[in-house]
Structure formats: C-alpha cells, structure tokens
N, C-alpha and C positions, 0 to 999 in steps of 0.2 A: 829436829835432829841436832845433836850436839857433837862437836868434834873436839876431842881433847887436844890441848896445846900446852900442857904442863909436863914437867919432868922429861921423860924419854920422848915425849911427843912434841917438844918445843919447836923442832924444825918445821912442823906443820904450819905454824903461824907465819913463818917467812914465806913458805910456798903459797899459802892462800893470799897473803898480802901482795906477793909478786903477781899472782894471777889477777887480782883485783886491779892492780895498777895497769897491767897489760890490757885488760878488757875495758878499763875505764868505768867499772861498776863497783857496787858494794861487794863485800866478801861472800855473802850468800849467793848472789848472782854469779860471781866469779867461779864458785864451786860448781854450780849447775852448768854453766857454759863449758867449763873445763871437762866435766864428766861427759857431757854430750859430745864434745870434740873427740875425746879419747875413745869413746865407744863407737864412733863412726869413722874417724880418720885412721886410727891404728890398724884395724883390720884391712882397710883399703890400701894402706901403705904396705902392709905385709904382702898382700896379693900383688900389688904393682911391682915391688922389688923382685918377687919370685918370677913374675911373668915378663918383665920389661927386657927389651933387647938392648941392654947397656953393659958396658964392660964391668966385670966383677969389682975392679978397683973403685969404680964410680959408685956402685951399689954399696960397697963397704963404707965409702965416705958419707953417703946419705944416711946409712944406718947409724954411724957414729954421730953425725950431726943432730939427729932427732932423738938420740938417747938422752935421758935425763938422770937426775939423781935417784929417781924412783922407778924408771922404766928403761930396760935395756933392749935395743933392737940389734939383733945379730944377723949377719948375712953370711951364709956358707952355701954357695951354690950347690945344689939347686934349692936349698931350703932357706927360709927366713923365719926367725922366731922373735916374737915380742913378748916379753915377760916382766913382771914386777920384780924389783930387787928386794 
C-alpha cells in the first residue's frame, strides 16, 4: 500500500512521522497501530461518553481533548459523534 505525501497530501507525512515517534516504531507499523487503535477505541469512546454519568461540561472537555486535526469528537447530550474532518 502506498500513501501519498506530496502536494495537497504533504500533511500526511507529519502525521505519520508523529505516530511513528509516539509508538517508537517505523512508519508502516505506526500506521497499522494507529488504525487499530482508531478502529477499536473511538467507537468505545463514543459509547462511553454517551452512557457515562459525568457532567456534560466534563464530557465536552474530553471530546475536545481527543479531537485531532483529522477527527472531531462532538458531545451534545444525549448524543456523541465521531467523524472525520
């Protein structure tokens, strides 16, 4: 699999390199680990925020904290949405 990192896609290089540094692995392994994490954690986070007995202001802080440049987590009681930007 090839991931374009030229032209309009140049930002992807930084994202992948950041992930590789975070995980302490090469870029290919970083992409795999990050995809696995996103596929498992984001749905669980969405469910937890929707069902947790925490104040809405705290749930909003959590949603803001885990949002990234590519994924937005929005909390609007009673619903939570996770979507790519």
